[in-house]
N, C-alpha and C positions, 0 to 999 in steps of 0.2 A: 505493500499499500503506499509507504513511505517512497519508494522507487519511481511509483505511477506520479505522487504527488511531484517529484524533483523532476522528472520529464516533462511537466505539463508547465512546471513554474518555467523551466528553460524556453519552451516553445512560446509562450505567451512572453516572456522577456525579451525572445528574439523578434518580436511581430511587433512587439512595442511603436507608437508612432515617436516616441522619443530618438529611436537610434538611427542616425544617418548612415547611409553608405555612399562612400566617395569613388566615381570612377579616376581614371588616369587623367594626368596632366592638367589638373583644375578643371574636369568635367563631373557635372553632375550624371548618374547611369541615364540612360533612356527608360522610360517608362515602357512603350511599346518597340518592339523591335520593328515593327512594319510602318512604325506611324512618317508621317512627313518629317521631312531633315527640318532641322532647327533655322529657326529663324536668324538673320545678320541684322545686326548693325552696327552705323559707323561711328567710331568712338573715336574723339578728340583726346590725345593725350599731351598735354601742356608740362615737358619737364627739362630743368637744364635751357630756358631762353628758346626751348624747338617746341614747333607743334607738329604730332603727328597723328594724320587720320589712319587708324586699321580698323577691318571688319572684325568683330567679333560676334560669335555665335551666342546665342541668348542662353545655351546650358552650360557656358563658358565663361572663367573668369577673367575680367579685363587685364589682370595680373599675366595667367599662364599666356594669352594672344600676346602682351607689349614684350614679355620673354621673348617668345616664339618669333617676335619680328625682331629682334636685337635691341628693342630697346633697354638700356640700363636703369632701371627703375630700382629702389631701395625695397628688399624683402625677407624674409627669414622664414620664417614659420610654416605659410602658406595656409593657415588654419584660420586665418580672423582672433587669433588668440594675442599675439606680441606686440602687435599696432606699428610693425617697423614701416609699415608699406601703406602710411598717409596718403589723403587726396582730399582734395574740394571736388563738390559734383558743380560746375559752373551753372550748366544745363543738361537738360533730360533726367530720365529718372533710371535708376538700377535698383535691384532684387538684392541686398546683403542681410537678408534673415539670417544666414548662418556666421555673419560675423559676430563680434563680441560688445561691439559700441550700443550705449546706453540708447534708447529712443530720443533724446534729447538731444544727446548729441549727433544722431541722425538728422534729426530736424531742422538742425542748424546747416544742413549742407556737406558735413564730414563724413568720410567713407576710409572703408581699407580695399588697394585692393584686390587683394587675394579671396575678399569674400564679396564682390561685388559683380553681378550677373546685367548687363544692358537689359532695360526692360523698353528702348527706344534709343532713338541717335543721340549723344551725348556730349559732353564736353565735360574733360574731370582734367583737374590742375594738380600735380604732385607737391606736396608740402612736407615742411619740415616734419620731423617727428616729435619735435618739444612742442611745436605747435597745437597739435590735438592732444596730447598728453597735457596739456594745460587745461583745455577743455574739460576733457572728459572728467581732471582732477575738479575743474569748478563746478561742475554739475552734480557732480558724487557727493559733496559738500551742502546742496542744496537742498 
């Protein structure tokens, strides 16, 4: 009886909606193998005084595409935790529900490149890590 209960617990834990599976290279796994190809958006990345437009698929992070395109943007963990790839969303919309930024920081237009999936054509500006850390700490005190 105890063994059956343990197996049931393991099976329900694996099916929990809190469990997130990651695909290769910053991509979310496909929901249906035969679905239409993901939509791509034009993302303008402003970094180091330069501006580059890249096509980023909706299931791909902006960081993954930037690195694939040879854009040398700061990054580390690629999981939305370390805050080493901060940016400001200048225009457009991204989904960064996988990241660890608080809702009020996101509402101020901040983003993490490794957790940002485009939802429209957009412009994003890479910023110093200290800028984001100051905002994140200030909102934590509120």
